[in-house]
C-alpha positions as CSV (number, residue, x, y, z in Angstrom):
1,M,0.1,-0.1,0.1
2,R,1.6,3.4,-0.9
3,R,1.8,6.1,1.8
4,N,1.0,9.7,1.5
5,I,3.8,11.6,2.8
6,V,3.5,14.9,3.8
7,P,6.6,17.4,2.7
8,V,8.0,18.9,5.6
9,S,7.9,22.6,4.1
10,F,4.1,21.9,3.6
11,L,3.8,21.3,7.3
12,L,5.9,24.3,8.3
13,A,3.8,26.5,5.8
14,L,0.6,25.3,7.7
15,L,1.9,25.9,10.9
16,L,3.1,29.6,9.8
17,G,-0.4,30.5,8.4
18,T,-2.1,29.2,11.9
19,L,0.4,31.0,14.1
20,Q,0.6,34.2,11.7
21,P,-2.0,36.2,13.8
22,F,-0.2,35.4,17.0
23,I,3.4,36.0,15.9
24,G,3.3,38.8,13.3
25,P,4.1,39.1,9.8
26,T,7.7,38.6,9.5
27,V,8.3,35.4,11.2
28,E,9.5,32.9,8.8
29,S,11.8,30.1,10.5
30,A,11.1,27.3,12.4
31,E,13.3,28.8,15.2
32,Q,11.1,31.7,15.6
33,I,7.9,29.5,15.5
34,R,9.5,27.8,18.9
35,A,9.4,30.9,20.8
36,A,5.7,31.0,20.1
37,I,4.3,27.5,20.2
38,P,3.2,26.9,23.7
39,A,5.5,24.2,25.7
40,P,5.6,23.5,29.4
41,Q,8.9,22.8,31.5
42,R,9.3,18.9,32.2
43,D,10.6,19.5,35.8
44,S,8.0,18.2,38.6
45,W,8.3,21.5,40.4
46,W,7.2,23.5,37.5
47,M,4.2,21.4,37.1
48,E,3.5,21.3,40.7
49,R,3.8,25.3,40.6
50,H,1.1,25.5,37.9
51,D,-1.2,23.2,39.8
52,R,-0.9,25.7,42.8
53,T,-1.4,28.7,40.9
54,V,-4.5,27.5,39.0
55,S,-6.2,26.4,42.2
56,R,-5.6,29.9,43.7
57,I,-7.0,31.5,40.9
58,R,-10.1,29.5,40.9
59,Q,-10.6,30.8,44.5
60,G,-11.2,34.1,43.9
61,P,-10.9,37.8,42.3
62,V,-7.7,38.7,40.8
63,D,-6.9,42.3,39.8
64,L,-3.3,42.4,39.0
65,L,-1.3,39.6,37.4
66,F,2.6,39.7,37.4
67,I,3.7,37.3,34.4
68,G,7.4,36.1,34.0
69,D,10.4,34.0,34.6
70,S,12.3,33.8,38.0
71,I,12.9,37.4,38.3
72,T,9.0,37.6,38.8
73,Q,9.0,34.6,40.9
74,G,11.6,36.6,43.1
75,W,8.6,38.6,44.4
76,E,8.2,35.8,46.8
77,E,11.6,35.8,47.9
78,D,13.9,38.8,48.4
79,G,10.8,41.0,46.6
80,R,8.5,39.6,49.4
81,P,8.5,42.9,51.9
82,V,8.0,44.8,48.9
83,W,5.4,43.0,47.2
84,D,3.3,43.0,50.8
85,Q,3.8,46.7,50.6
86,Y,2.8,47.5,47.2
87,Y,0.7,44.5,45.7
88,A,-0.7,42.6,48.4
89,G,-3.6,45.0,49.1
90,R,-4.1,45.0,45.4
91,R,-5.2,41.4,44.9
92,A,-2.2,40.5,43.0
93,M,-1.2,37.2,41.7
94,N,2.5,36.2,40.9
95,L,2.6,34.1,37.6
96,G,6.5,34.1,37.4
97,Y,8.3,30.8,37.2
98,N,12.1,30.1,37.2
99,S,13.7,29.5,34.1
100,D,10.6,30.3,31.8
101,Q,11.0,31.4,28.3
102,T,8.3,32.8,26.2
103,D,6.8,29.4,25.0
104,N,6.4,28.0,28.6
105,V,4.5,31.1,29.6
106,L,2.4,30.8,26.5
107,W,1.6,27.2,27.6
108,R,0.6,28.3,31.2
109,L,-1.9,31.0,29.9
110,Q,-3.5,28.8,28.0
111,H,-3.7,25.9,30.2
112,G,-5.8,27.7,33.2
113,E,-3.9,30.4,34.3
114,L,-6.4,33.0,32.9
115,D,-9.3,31.1,33.4
116,G,-12.5,32.7,35.4
117,I,-10.4,36.3,36.2
118,T,-11.0,39.4,34.8
119,P,-7.7,41.4,36.2
120,K,-7.7,45.2,35.8
121,L,-4.0,44.9,34.7
122,A,-1.1,42.6,33.4
123,V,2.3,43.5,34.3
124,V,4.6,41.3,31.8
125,M,8.3,41.0,31.6
126,I,9.9,37.6,29.8
127,G,12.7,36.9,27.5
128,T,15.9,37.0,29.3
129,N,15.8,32.9,29.4
130,N,15.1,32.9,25.6
131,S,18.4,34.9,25.0
132,A,20.6,32.6,27.7
133,M,19.4,29.3,27.5
134,R,18.3,28.6,24.0
135,E,20.5,31.7,22.5
136,D,17.3,32.8,20.5
137,P,18.2,35.9,18.4
138,P,16.2,39.2,19.2
139,E,13.3,38.8,16.4
140,N,12.6,35.1,17.9
141,T,12.2,36.5,21.4
142,T,10.0,39.3,20.2
143,A,7.9,36.6,18.4
144,G,7.5,35.0,21.3
145,I,6.4,37.9,23.4
146,R,4.1,39.1,20.7
147,A,2.1,36.0,20.8
148,I,1.7,36.3,24.7
149,L,0.4,39.6,24.3
150,T,-2.0,38.3,21.7
151,T,-3.2,35.5,24.0
152,L,-3.7,37.8,26.7
153,R,-5.4,40.6,24.4
154,T,-7.4,37.7,23.3
155,R,-8.5,35.8,26.4
156,L,-8.8,38.8,28.5
157,P,-10.1,42.0,26.4
158,G,-10.8,44.2,29.3
159,T,-7.4,43.7,30.8
160,R,-4.9,46.6,30.3
161,I,-1.0,45.1,29.7
162,L,1.7,46.5,31.2
163,L,4.9,45.4,29.1
164,L,8.2,46.0,30.7
165,A,11.6,46.1,29.0
166,I,13.6,43.0,29.8
167,F,16.1,44.0,32.9
168,P,19.6,44.5,32.3
169,R,21.8,41.7,33.3
170,G,25.7,41.3,33.2
171,L,27.9,43.9,34.9
172,T,28.4,46.2,32.0
173,N,27.1,47.2,28.8
174,D,29.7,45.2,26.9
175,D,27.8,42.3,28.4
176,P,27.0,39.8,25.5
177,L,23.6,38.8,26.9
178,R,22.6,42.0,27.7
179,R,23.1,43.4,24.3
180,V,21.0,40.9,22.9
181,N,18.2,41.7,25.2
182,E,18.6,45.2,24.6
183,A,18.2,44.5,21.0
184,V,14.7,42.6,21.9
185,N,13.9,45.7,24.1
186,A,14.4,48.2,21.1
187,R,11.5,46.0,19.0
188,L,9.0,46.0,22.2
189,P,7.4,49.4,21.6
190,S,6.0,48.6,18.4
191,L,4.2,45.9,20.2
192,A,2.1,48.5,22.4
193,D,-0.6,50.4,20.9
194,Q,-1.1,52.7,23.7
195,R,-4.8,51.6,24.3
196,Q,-4.3,48.1,25.8
197,V,-0.8,47.5,25.7
198,F,1.5,50.1,27.2
199,F,5.5,49.8,27.2
200,L,7.9,50.9,30.0
201,N,11.5,50.9,30.2
202,I,13.1,51.5,33.8
203,N,16.3,49.8,33.3
204,R,18.3,53.2,34.0
205,R,17.0,52.8,37.3
206,F,19.3,49.6,38.0
207,L,22.4,51.0,36.2
208,D,25.1,53.8,37.2
209,A,26.1,56.3,34.9
210,D,28.6,54.2,33.1
211,G,25.8,51.3,32.5
212,R,27.3,49.1,35.4
213,L,25.1,47.2,37.2
214,S,25.9,46.8,41.0
215,A,25.8,44.0,43.4
216,E,24.1,45.9,45.8
217,I,21.1,45.9,43.4
218,M,21.6,42.6,41.5
219,P,24.0,40.0,43.4
220,D,24.3,38.0,40.6
221,A,23.8,40.5,37.6
222,L,20.5,38.9,36.9
223,H,18.0,38.8,39.9
224,P,17.1,41.6,42.0
225,S,18.1,42.1,45.6
226,A,15.4,43.5,48.0
227,L,16.8,46.8,47.0
228,G,16.3,46.0,43.2
229,Y,13.0,45.1,44.0
230,R,11.9,48.4,45.6
231,I,13.7,50.1,42.6
232,W,11.4,48.4,40.3
233,A,8.1,48.7,42.2
234,E,8.7,52.7,42.5
235,G,10.0,52.6,39.1
236,M,6.5,51.4,37.7
237,E,4.1,52.8,40.4
238,G,3.0,55.8,38.5
239,M,1.9,53.8,35.9
240,I,0.6,50.9,37.8
241,R,-1.9,53.6,39.1
242,K,-2.7,55.1,36.2
243,L,-3.4,51.8,34.3
244,L,-5.5,50.6,37.7
245,G,-7.4,53.8,37.5
246,E,-6.6,54.6,41.1
């Protein structure tokens, strides 16, 4: 019996056509698609955290979402005192997961972490792990971020979105990964429509006049200290108040 073999090129073209509304008109490679295809992490702790998060979301109203990777998850650790001061009274929920890349965030958002809630605002920062762990070029990471924004706008049409620039990493402006992230950041303002999606870059607050990142603010040149989380909260508080209508 003769088998019909579908060419890989045809399948790639079909997948691109399906995802095009989410990832934008310039995505042409399988690598860029990967950043925008929902995929979970495989570690058991990750799925356990996801299950706990979904259970919490089902319990009651959520007005403010923080979506991201370990930098966002850190609000539960070094950032806890600042979180309690700024966000605990705003019915906020932390959707930050260690090591997440854009495709991991997409999977979570499509598997229960947005179900049954109507938050006023979602704060999104993601992409540094795309640059470091998978070595995605800037256009690929941007495609993944665009897919996240499209998912949020589709699933939560009444929610405003504050898209943050990826925070600086590395000790100096010459750090290779910081330079990749800055190339992503240069593309992000084009994703904000100033009606539902708004872009904010507070990165200069973390750096000295020469662009150096101190251990006092980010001890490992990536994750904020308690001081770093305070700088983060203070840097976006004006925009948070505005977008929450306070």
